C-alpha positions as CSV (number, residue, x, y, z in Angstrom):
1,X,-17.3,-20.7,19.3
2,X,-14.4,-20.6,17.3
3,X,-15.4,-24.3,15.6
4,X,-18.6,-23.1,14.6
5,X,-16.9,-20.3,12.7
6,X,-14.5,-22.6,10.8
7,X,-14.9,-22.5,6.9
8,X,-16.6,-19.0,7.1
9,X,-14.2,-16.8,5.4
10,X,-14.1,-12.8,6.1
11,X,-14.9,-10.3,3.4
12,X,-11.8,-8.9,1.5
13,X,-10.1,-6.5,1.4
14,X,-10.5,-6.1,5.1
15,X,-10.5,-2.4,4.7
16,X,-12.4,-1.0,1.9
17,X,-12.0,2.6,1.1
18,X,-10.8,4.9,-1.8
19,X,-7.1,4.4,-0.7
20,X,-6.9,0.8,-1.4
21,X,-4.4,-0.2,-4.2
22,X,-4.0,-3.5,-5.7
23,X,-0.6,-4.6,-6.5
24,X,-0.3,-7.5,-9.1
25,X,3.1,-7.1,-10.6
26,X,5.1,-10.4,-9.7
27,X,8.4,-8.6,-9.0
28,X,6.7,-6.1,-6.5
29,X,4.6,-8.6,-4.8
30,X,7.8,-10.7,-4.1
31,X,9.7,-7.7,-3.0
32,X,7.2,-7.0,-0.7
33,X,6.9,-10.5,0.7
34,X,10.7,-10.7,1.2
35,X,10.7,-7.5,3.1
36,X,8.2,-9.0,5.3
37,X,10.4,-12.1,6.1
38,X,13.5,-10.1,6.3
39,X,12.0,-7.5,8.8
40,X,10.2,-10.4,10.8
41,X,6.8,-8.3,10.5
42,X,4.0,-9.8,12.3
43,X,1.1,-11.4,10.3
44,X,-2.4,-11.6,11.1
45,X,-4.3,-14.5,9.7
46,X,-8.0,-14.7,9.5
47,X,-9.0,-18.3,8.7
48,X,-12.5,-17.7,9.9
49,X,-14.9,-15.4,11.1
50,X,-14.2,-14.3,14.8
51,X,-10.7,-16.1,14.6
52,X,-7.4,-14.3,14.2
53,X,-4.1,-16.2,14.3
54,X,-0.7,-14.3,14.9
55,X,1.9,-15.7,12.5
56,X,4.9,-14.5,10.3
57,X,6.4,-15.5,7.1
58,X,9.6,-17.6,7.7
59,X,10.5,-18.2,4.0
60,X,9.5,-17.4,0.4
61,X,10.4,-19.7,-2.2
62,X,9.9,-18.0,-5.8
63,X,10.9,-20.9,-7.7
64,X,7.8,-22.8,-6.4
65,X,5.7,-19.9,-5.6
66,X,5.3,-20.9,-2.0
67,X,5.4,-19.6,1.5
68,X,6.3,-21.0,4.9
69,X,4.3,-19.6,7.8
70,X,5.0,-19.9,11.5
71,X,3.2,-22.6,13.6
72,X,0.2,-21.7,15.4
73,X,-0.2,-21.7,19.3
74,X,-3.1,-24.2,20.0
75,X,-5.5,-27.1,18.6
76,X,-8.2,-24.5,17.9
77,X,-6.1,-22.3,15.7
78,X,-4.6,-25.5,13.8
79,X,-8.3,-26.8,13.3
80,X,-9.3,-23.1,11.8
81,X,-6.2,-23.2,9.5
82,X,-6.4,-26.5,8.2
83,X,-10.2,-26.3,7.5
84,X,-9.9,-23.0,5.7
85,X,-10.2,-23.0,1.9
86,X,-8.3,-19.7,2.1
87,X,-7.3,-17.0,4.6
88,X,-7.5,-13.4,4.9
89,X,-4.2,-11.8,6.1
90,X,-2.6,-8.6,6.8
91,X,0.7,-7.0,8.0
92,X,1.8,-3.5,8.6
93,X,5.0,-2.0,7.7
94,X,5.4,1.9,8.7
95,X,2.5,3.8,7.5
96,X,1.4,1.0,5.1
97,X,-1.0,-2.1,5.7
98,X,-0.8,-4.8,3.2
99,X,-3.8,-7.4,3.0
100,X,-3.9,-10.3,0.7
101,X,-5.3,-13.9,0.7
102,X,-3.2,-17.0,1.3
103,X,-4.7,-20.2,-0.2
104,X,-5.4,-23.4,2.0
105,X,-2.1,-24.4,4.1
106,X,-0.8,-27.7,4.8
107,X,1.6,-28.8,7.7
108,X,5.1,-29.0,7.1
109,X,8.5,-28.7,8.9
110,X,10.9,-25.9,8.9
111,X,14.3,-25.5,10.7
112,X,13.4,-28.6,12.8
113,X,10.0,-27.6,13.9
114,X,6.3,-27.6,12.6
115,X,5.1,-24.9,10.2
116,X,2.6,-24.3,7.5
117,X,3.3,-24.4,3.8
118,X,1.1,-22.7,1.3
119,X,1.1,-20.9,-2.2
120,X,2.0,-17.3,-1.7
121,X,-0.3,-14.5,-2.8
122,X,-0.2,-13.1,-6.3
123,X,-1.8,-9.9,-5.4
124,X,-1.4,-7.5,-2.5
125,X,-3.8,-4.6,-1.5
126,X,-1.9,-1.6,-0.1
127,X,-3.7,0.5,2.3
128,X,-1.8,3.6,3.4
129,X,-2.5,5.2,6.8
130,X,-3.8,8.6,6.2
131,X,-3.3,11.6,8.5
132,X,-5.7,14.0,6.8
133,X,-8.6,13.2,4.3
134,X,-7.3,13.2,0.4
135,X,-9.3,14.4,-2.5
136,X,-8.6,13.3,-6.2
137,X,-8.8,16.5,-8.6
138,X,-11.1,15.9,-11.6
139,X,-9.1,15.2,-14.8
140,X,-10.2,18.4,-16.5
141,X,-8.7,20.4,-13.8
142,X,-5.3,19.4,-15.0
143,X,-3.7,19.7,-11.7
144,X,0.5,19.3,-12.1
145,X,3.4,19.3,-9.9
146,X,6.7,20.4,-11.1
147,X,9.8,18.9,-9.3
148,X,13.6,19.4,-9.9
149,X,15.3,15.9,-10.0
150,X,18.7,15.3,-8.8
151,X,20.0,14.9,-12.2
152,X,19.1,18.5,-12.8
153,X,16.0,17.9,-14.9
154,X,12.8,19.5,-14.3
155,X,9.8,17.1,-14.5
156,X,6.1,17.6,-14.5
157,X,3.9,14.9,-12.8
158,X,0.1,14.6,-12.6
159,X,-1.5,15.2,-9.2
160,X,-3.6,12.0,-8.3
161,X,-4.8,13.4,-4.9
162,X,-4.0,16.0,-2.5
163,X,-4.5,16.7,1.3
164,X,-3.2,19.3,3.8
165,X,-0.3,16.9,4.6
166,X,0.8,15.2,1.4
167,X,0.1,14.5,-2.3
168,X,-0.1,11.7,-4.7
169,X,1.8,11.9,-7.8
170,X,1.6,10.0,-11.2
171,X,4.1,9.7,-14.1
172,X,4.5,7.3,-17.0
173,X,8.3,8.4,-17.5
174,X,9.6,9.1,-13.8
175,X,10.3,5.8,-11.9
176,X,11.6,4.9,-8.7
177,X,15.2,4.9,-10.1
178,X,14.9,8.6,-10.8
179,X,12.8,9.4,-7.7
180,X,13.6,7.1,-5.1
181,X,11.6,6.5,-1.8
182,X,12.9,8.7,0.8
183,X,13.9,11.6,-1.4
184,X,13.5,15.0,-0.2
185,X,12.6,17.6,-2.6
186,X,13.7,20.9,-1.3
187,X,11.2,22.8,-3.5
188,X,8.3,21.7,-5.8
189,X,5.7,23.9,-7.4
190,X,2.2,22.5,-6.9
191,X,-0.1,23.8,-9.7
192,X,-3.8,23.3,-9.1
193,X,-4.9,25.2,-12.1
194,X,-7.6,27.8,-11.5
195,X,-7.1,27.3,-7.8
196,X,-3.7,28.5,-7.9
197,X,-0.1,27.3,-7.0
198,X,2.5,27.1,-4.1
199,X,5.9,26.2,-3.8
200,X,6.5,23.4,-1.1
201,X,9.0,21.1,0.2
202,X,8.0,17.3,-0.1
203,X,9.4,13.7,0.6
204,X,8.6,10.6,-1.1
205,X,7.4,8.1,1.2
206,X,6.0,5.3,-1.0
207,X,6.0,4.0,-4.7
208,X,3.9,1.7,-6.4
209,X,3.6,0.7,-10.3
210,X,0.3,0.0,-12.0
211,X,-0.1,-1.3,-15.6
212,X,-2.8,0.0,-18.2
213,X,-2.8,-2.3,-20.7
214,X,1.0,-2.6,-21.7
215,X,1.7,0.9,-20.2
216,X,3.4,1.3,-16.8
217,X,2.3,4.1,-14.6
218,X,4.2,5.2,-11.4
219,X,2.5,6.3,-8.3
220,X,4.2,8.3,-5.7
221,X,2.9,9.1,-2.2
222,X,4.5,12.1,-0.8
223,X,4.3,14.2,2.5
224,X,4.8,18.0,2.6
225,X,7.7,19.4,4.7
226,X,7.3,22.1,7.2
227,X,5.2,25.1,5.9
228,X,3.9,28.1,7.4
229,X,0.3,29.2,8.5
230,X,-0.4,30.8,5.1
231,X,0.2,27.8,3.1
232,X,-1.3,25.6,5.5
233,X,-4.6,27.6,5.1
234,X,-4.3,27.7,1.4
235,X,-4.0,24.0,1.2
236,X,-7.0,23.6,3.4
237,X,-9.0,25.9,1.2
238,X,-8.1,24.2,-2.0
239,X,-8.7,20.6,-0.8
240,X,-12.4,21.9,0.3
241,X,-12.9,23.4,-3.1
242,X,-11.6,20.2,-5.0
243,X,-14.1,18.1,-2.6
244,X,-16.9,20.5,-3.5
245,X,-16.0,20.2,-7.3
246,X,-16.0,16.6,-7.3
247,X,-19.8,16.6,-6.0
248,X,-21.1,18.5,-8.9
């Protein structure tokens, strides 16, 4: 059964929904790959339909644009990998799954044992694991979030999406140096236009940079801190209202 599937690649990305974000900035791609090596994260390779191979990144060589992958378990997996023109791959860190393609691999040696050598991916899809449904406000709603940074400056960021448990924020001027992942904001003001506003605590849990032409846009994923029942009910109402507005 496995041999008959060789050469038939999987559709990609493996999980296609509104939350999938493509990372193509070379520095950010390299940073993610090096994190996967350093943290010894398990990698799932899909060289063919109905064939999944457990692996990991052993080494990333930025100067050559190549990666070394751990050896497989048996001859069936070896045949599938060597006959694949490219492979879908996925790995998870925390609440984010990364998906990408790896071009055809060749046999090499690493640290005295067999391994696979392949060009490392130039683009990565980032799929956050959502606890609740998120809705994207229409641009004309002018939804904003005001945050007091650690340097004492009050900044206003665009609301990209919102749920009962968190919010996605976008900015051209505020980057990860000023708002690092892990930062707790004791109180921010979430302004959803005609739907009203609310003061909430939040934590930055992820960041990515996207380009529109020559202009960089920073996207931050944030989780809300503890809130009372009244605030939770308000968020449920506004998420529902924004979802209805998006259907009109």
